[in-house]
N, C-alpha and C positions, 0 to 999 in steps of 0.2 A: 270505398276501396278504389285506388287509382290504377289506371292501366299501365302495364310495363312498357317502356320504350326500348327494351332490349332488342338489338339487332345482332343476330348471331353471325359470327365470322364463319365462312365456309372455305374448306381446303380440299384440294385434290392431292392425294398422296399416291405416288407411283413407285413400285419396287422394280429394280433392275437386277439382272443376274450377274453382270460383270461391271468392273469399274470403267472400262472403256465405253460400255453401253450407257452408263450413267453420265459420263462426260459428254458424249455425243448427244444424248437426250437433253441434257441441260442446255447445251448450245442451241439445239433446235427449238426448244421451248421458248428461250429468250428471243430467237429469231422470229418466232410466230407472234411476238408482241406481249408475252406474259412477263410483267415486270417484277412481280413479287414472288420470285423463285428462290428456293433454298434447298440445300442438300443435307443429308444426314448419313454419315458413314462412320464405321468403326476405326478407320485409319485415314491418313491424309492421301489425297489423290492429286498427283501433279497435273497442273493445268486447270483445276477446278475453279480457282479464283478468277481467272480470265473468263471462263465460261459463265460464271455467275455475274460478271461485270463489276467485281469488287475493285475499287480504286486503291491507290496507295494508302497504307495504314497511317493513322494519325498519332499512334503511341510515341514514336520517336520525337515528334514535335512537342507533345505534352511533356515528355521527360526533359527535353532540352529547356523548355520554358521554366519548369519547376526547378531544375538545376541552377539556372541563372538567377531565379528568385532566391534560392537558398544561399547562393554566393553573396548576392547583394544584401540580403537580410542579415546574414552572419557578420559580414564585414562592417556594415553600418551599425549593428548592435554593439559590437566590440569597440568600434571607434567612439561611439557616443558614450559608452560606459567608462572608457579609459581616458578620453580626452575632455569630454564636456561635463558629464554627470558627476563623476567622482575621481578627479585626477589625483594620483598619489605619486610623489617623487620618491622612489625607492632606489637607492644606490645610484642616483643621478642618471637613471635610464629615461629615455624619451617616453612620453605617454602614448604616442602613436608609433608602434613598431610593427610594420607590415609582416616581417618573417614570423613573429609570434602569433599572428592572426591566421596563418595558413592552415594549421590542423583543424581548428574549429570550422573555418570556412569550408574546407574540403568535406568534413563530416556532415555538415548541414546540407551541402549540395547533394551528397550521396543519399542522405535520409529523405529529402524531399523528392529527389529523382526516383528513388525506389518506390516510395509510397504512391507517387503519382503514376508510375508504371502500372502498379497493381490496380489502383482504383480507376485509372483512366481506361484500362483494358476492360475491367468489369462493367464500367458505364457504357463503353462503346458497343460491347457485345450483349448488353442488356442482361447480364447475369447478376444475381441468381434469378432464374426463371423457373419456379417450381412447377408451373402448369402451362401446358400448351394444348390446344384442342386435338392435335394429331396424336397425343399420347393415348387417346381413347381407342385407337386402332390396336387390336390385340397383336398383330404381326409386327407392330412398330418396336416392340421390346427387343427385336433382333438387331436394331440399329447400332447397338453397342457391341454386338457379337460378330455377325456376319452379313447383316442386311445393308443394302445400298438403296437409299430412298431419296426421292425428289418430291418436294412439296410445293404446291402453287396455291397462293391465297387467291380466291375467286373474288373479284370485285362485286359491288352491289348490283350493277346492271348486267353482269355476265351470267351465263348459264353454266353451272358446274358440269353438265353432261358434255358440253362442247369442249371444255378444258380436259375432261377425262378422255374424250376421243382423241384429242391432240396428243395426250400422253401415250395412249395406245399406239398411235401412228409412229411416234418417235422410238418405239421399241420397249415400252414398259411391259414387264411380265404380269404384274398384278396392279390394278388401279382401284382406289377406294375414295369415295366422296365422304368427307367428314364435316359435320356441322357442329359448331360449338354449342354445348348445352347451357341453358340458363343456370347460373349459380346463385 
């Protein structure tokens, strides 16, 4: 029988009573040098992105690139089919007519842009994520109702008690250390 090489991830989860307290606590935890900080709230809080250090979103760039690919793909496909692959002279019309290509080009641009927005967003925020170790804390069920939580992933060389003390110092009402169980 082989030994398990499983190394459990450890998290410190702190509950805050107000959204302003969570915002200030997030800023202070990042200022203390904790890099893997996340928040869990039932509603958006203005300024939380800056406090978490979230950079500009990449979804618009993904959608733009997919839209340009859609335009190029649709136009080149119709050009190839009408001018090169199977040219048919019907009513002495030109085989390459740009105005006739506009609807399909637009539709493929919208189709690829929309699907890339959905799948790009899901990929960037790592969804679906059916399990996370902090789901083990019984109080965390309130994160979708009225709870304001801050979670910090504790690094391998760090002591979770020190991180928990930092969370208490920045104003957390309740702090819990959670270790990922072996699955």
